[in-house]
C-alpha positions in Angstrom: 176.1 -8.3 2.8 178.8 -11.0 2.7 178.6 -13.6 5.5 181.9 -14.3 7.3 183.3 -17.7 7.8 182.5 -20.3 10.5 182.1 -19.1 14.0 182.3 -22.6 15.4 183.5 -22.4 19.0 182.9 -18.7 18.9 186.5 -18.2 17.6 186.1 -15.0 15.6 189.2 -13.8 13.9 190.1 -10.1 14.2 189.1 -9.7 10.5 185.7 -11.2 11.0 185.1 -8.9 14.0 186.2 -5.9 12.0 184.1 -6.8 9.0 181.0 -7.1 11.2 181.6 -3.8 13.0 182.2 -2.0 9.8 179.0 -3.3 8.3 177.0 -2.2 11.3 178.6 1.2 11.6 178.2 1.8 7.9 174.5 1.1 8.1 174.1 3.3 11.2 175.8 6.3 9.6 173.1 6.2 6.9 170.0 5.1 8.8 170.2 6.0 12.5 166.8 6.2 14.1 165.9 9.0 16.5 163.9 8.6 19.7 163.6 10.9 22.7 165.3 8.4 25.0 168.3 8.4 22.7 168.8 12.1 23.3 169.5 11.8 27.0 171.9 10.1 29.3 169.8 10.7 32.3 169.6 7.3 34.2 166.0 7.9 35.3 164.9 8.5 31.7 166.8 5.5 30.5 165.2 3.3 33.2 161.7 4.5 32.2 162.3 3.9 28.5 163.8 0.4 29.1 160.9 -0.7 31.2 158.4 0.7 28.7 160.2 -1.0 25.8 160.2 -4.4 27.5 157.0 -5.5 25.9 155.8 -2.6 23.8 156.8 -1.4 20.3 158.8 1.8 19.9 155.9 3.6 18.1 153.7 3.4 21.1 156.5 4.1 23.5 157.4 7.2 21.4 153.9 8.6 22.1 153.7 7.8 25.8 157.3 8.4 26.9 157.5 12.2 26.6 154.2 12.7 28.5 155.2 10.3 31.2 158.6 12.1 31.7 156.8 15.4 31.7 154.4 14.2 34.4 157.1 12.5 36.5 160.4 14.2 35.6 162.5 12.2 38.1 162.7 9.6 40.8 161.3 11.9 43.5 158.2 12.8 41.5 157.5 9.2 40.5 158.1 7.9 44.0 155.7 10.5 45.5 152.9 9.8 43.1 150.1 7.4 43.8 149.8 4.1 41.9 146.6 5.4 40.3 148.4 8.4 38.9 151.2 6.2 37.5 148.7 3.8 35.9 146.8 6.6 34.3 150.0 7.9 32.8 150.8 4.4 31.6 147.6 4.0 29.7 148.1 2.7 26.2 151.3 0.8 27.0 149.7 -2.4 28.3 151.2 -4.9 30.8 150.4 -2.6 33.7 152.5 -4.8 36.0 155.5 -2.9 34.5 154.1 0.4 35.7 153.7 -1.0 39.2 157.3 -2.3 39.2 158.6 1.0 37.9 156.7 2.9 40.6 158.2 0.6 43.3 161.7 0.9 41.8 161.5 4.7 42.0 160.6 4.5 45.7 163.5 2.1 46.3 165.9 4.4 44.4 164.6 7.4 46.3 164.7 5.8 49.7 167.7 3.5 49.5 170.0 5.1 46.9 169.6 8.8 47.6 167.6 9.4 44.4 170.4 8.2 42.1 170.1 5.1 40.0 172.9 2.6 40.9 175.2 1.7 38.1 176.3 -1.6 39.6 174.5 -4.7 38.0 174.0 -6.4 41.3 172.2 -3.4 42.7 170.2 -2.8 39.5 168.8 -6.4 39.4 167.4 -6.0 42.9 164.9 -3.3 41.6 161.4 -4.6 40.7 161.0 -5.3 37.0 164.7 -5.1 36.3 166.3 -8.4 35.2 169.8 -9.0 34.0 169.1 -7.9 30.4 167.4 -4.7 31.4 170.2 -4.0 33.9 172.8 -4.5 31.2 170.9 -2.2 28.8 170.6 0.5 31.4 174.4 0.3 32.1 175.1 0.6 28.4 172.7 3.4 27.6 172.8 5.5 30.8 176.5 5.0 31.7 178.1 3.8 28.4 179.4 0.7 30.2 180.4 -2.2 27.9 177.7 -4.6 29.3 176.5 -7.6 27.2 172.8 -8.2 26.5 170.3 -9.3 23.8 167.0 -7.9 22.8 164.9 -8.7 19.8 166.6 -6.5 17.2 170.1 -7.4 18.4 169.1 -11.1 18.2 167.9 -10.6 14.6 171.1 -8.9 13.5 173.3 -11.7 14.9 171.1 -14.5 13.5 171.2 -12.9 10.1 175.0 -12.3 9.9 176.4 -15.3 11.8 173.7 -18.0 11.4 172.1 -17.5 8.0 171.0 -21.2 7.8 170.8 -22.0 11.5 167.6 -23.0 13.3 166.8 -23.2 17.0 169.7 -20.9 17.9 169.7 -20.0 21.6 170.6 -16.7 23.2 173.3 -18.6 25.1 174.9 -19.3 21.7 174.6 -15.7 20.6 175.8 -14.0 23.7 179.5 -14.8 23.3 179.4 -13.2 19.8 177.8 -10.1 21.3 180.6 -9.9 23.8 183.3 -10.6 21.2 182.1 -7.9 18.7 181.1 -5.3 21.3 182.6 -1.9 20.6 184.2 -1.1 23.9 184.8 2.5 23.1 181.2 3.4 22.6 178.8 0.7 23.6 175.9 3.1 23.8 176.0 4.0 20.1 177.0 0.5 19.1 173.9 -1.1 20.6 171.7 1.6 19.0 173.3 0.7 15.6 172.7 -3.0 16.2 169.1 -2.4 17.0 168.6 -0.1 14.0 170.0 -2.7 11.7 167.9 -5.5 13.3 164.7 -3.3 12.8 165.7 -2.7 9.2 166.2 -6.4 8.5 162.7 -7.2 9.7 161.3 -4.8 7.1 163.2 -6.2 4.1 163.6 -10.0 4.6 161.8 -12.9 6.3 162.3 -12.4 10.1 165.5 -14.2 11.2 164.1 -14.3 14.7 161.8 -17.1 13.7 164.9 -19.2 13.7 165.6 -18.4 17.3 165.1 -21.1 20.0 163.1 -18.5 21.9 160.7 -17.5 19.2 157.0 -17.7 19.9 154.0 -15.9 18.5 152.1 -13.7 21.0 148.5 -14.8 21.6 145.8 -12.5 20.3 144.8 -9.7 22.6 141.0 -9.8 22.2 139.5 -12.2 24.7 142.8 -12.8 26.4 143.5 -12.6 30.2 145.6 -9.5 29.3 142.5 -7.8 28.0 140.5 -8.7 31.1 143.3 -7.3 33.4 143.3 -4.1 31.4 139.6 -3.7 31.7 139.7 -4.3 35.5 142.4 -1.6 35.9 140.6 0.8 33.6 137.3 0.5 35.6 139.0 0.8 38.9 140.9 3.9 37.8 137.5 5.6 37.0 135.3 4.0 39.7 137.4 3.0 42.7 136.5 1.3 45.0 134.0 -0.9 43.1 131.7 -3.6 44.3 132.5 -7.1 43.0 129.0 -7.4 41.5 129.4 -4.2 39.6 132.8 -5.1 38.4 131.6 -8.5 37.1 128.6 -6.9 35.4 130.8 -4.3 33.6 133.2 -6.8 32.1 131.6 -9.1 29.6 133.7 -12.2 30.3 133.4 -15.4 32.3 133.1 -14.3 36.0 135.6 -17.0 37.0 138.2 -15.6 34.7 137.5 -12.0 35.9 137.9 -13.0 39.6 141.0 -15.0 38.8 142.5 -11.9 37.1 141.5 -9.8 40.2 143.3 -12.3 42.4 146.4 -12.1 40.3 146.3 -8.3 40.5 146.0 -8.6 44.2 149.0 -10.9 44.4 151.0 -8.5 42.4 150.1 -5.6 44.7 148.2 -3.6 42.0 144.7 -4.1 43.3 143.4 -4.4 46.9 140.3 -6.2 48.0 138.4 -4.9 51.0 135.4 -7.0 51.8 133.5 -7.3 48.5 135.1 -4.1 47.0 138.1 -3.6 44.8 140.4 -0.6 44.5 143.8 0.3 43.0 146.4 -0.1 45.8 
């Protein structure tokens, strides 16, 4: 793949934009990936998939997403469920805070928006767990709106093509290029194509994302606070409410860290403490 000329000042020529688009579309025609959330334009399903994909790989989401949608087929079903039911359906995806936020978002959509996901960015970002990037992705995939956002595979594609030697490149630098090259006619498929190419690049060359200003390695899961939080939630889903002493005895970790994790889960609204007993909210 040839690298176009300088993009200093983000002044892409029409030829550079066309070359980039043609390269991306050509790859997509030969190597488009298929996922269940790509086969729907249902805003509810898109919201669920985007929240799941925030911190979890597509392989794990591909397993959990169909079952979750079958259990909770729409905003009304998800809003009516208990948090315990939602967390059980979320098992295996990690970062349970996302399940809590999604549950709360469903209730807001059901109660304040008549059960229909708003397409306006200002309304979307008021939903729990939906930041500007997630809101923009929802607008692109659910409503085919030409919104601008970056995720890990999109970042990888732009770093590879426009910054082959650059280091410490920020998303603020990349975003104008995303906007300039966006296919206004079909942003939904355009973003899918960008993401597929970024995934492919990760498989065949040293990861360009290591040159991003935002790159960091995730800390190991074993022994982490994330692992402790997961164990707490798992125990409370099977034995709720649970005495503090029993909870501490069941989790082989420093009691101070366990209690700190419990306090954080309380602050987030996932766990409730009543006297010396804990339960899922």
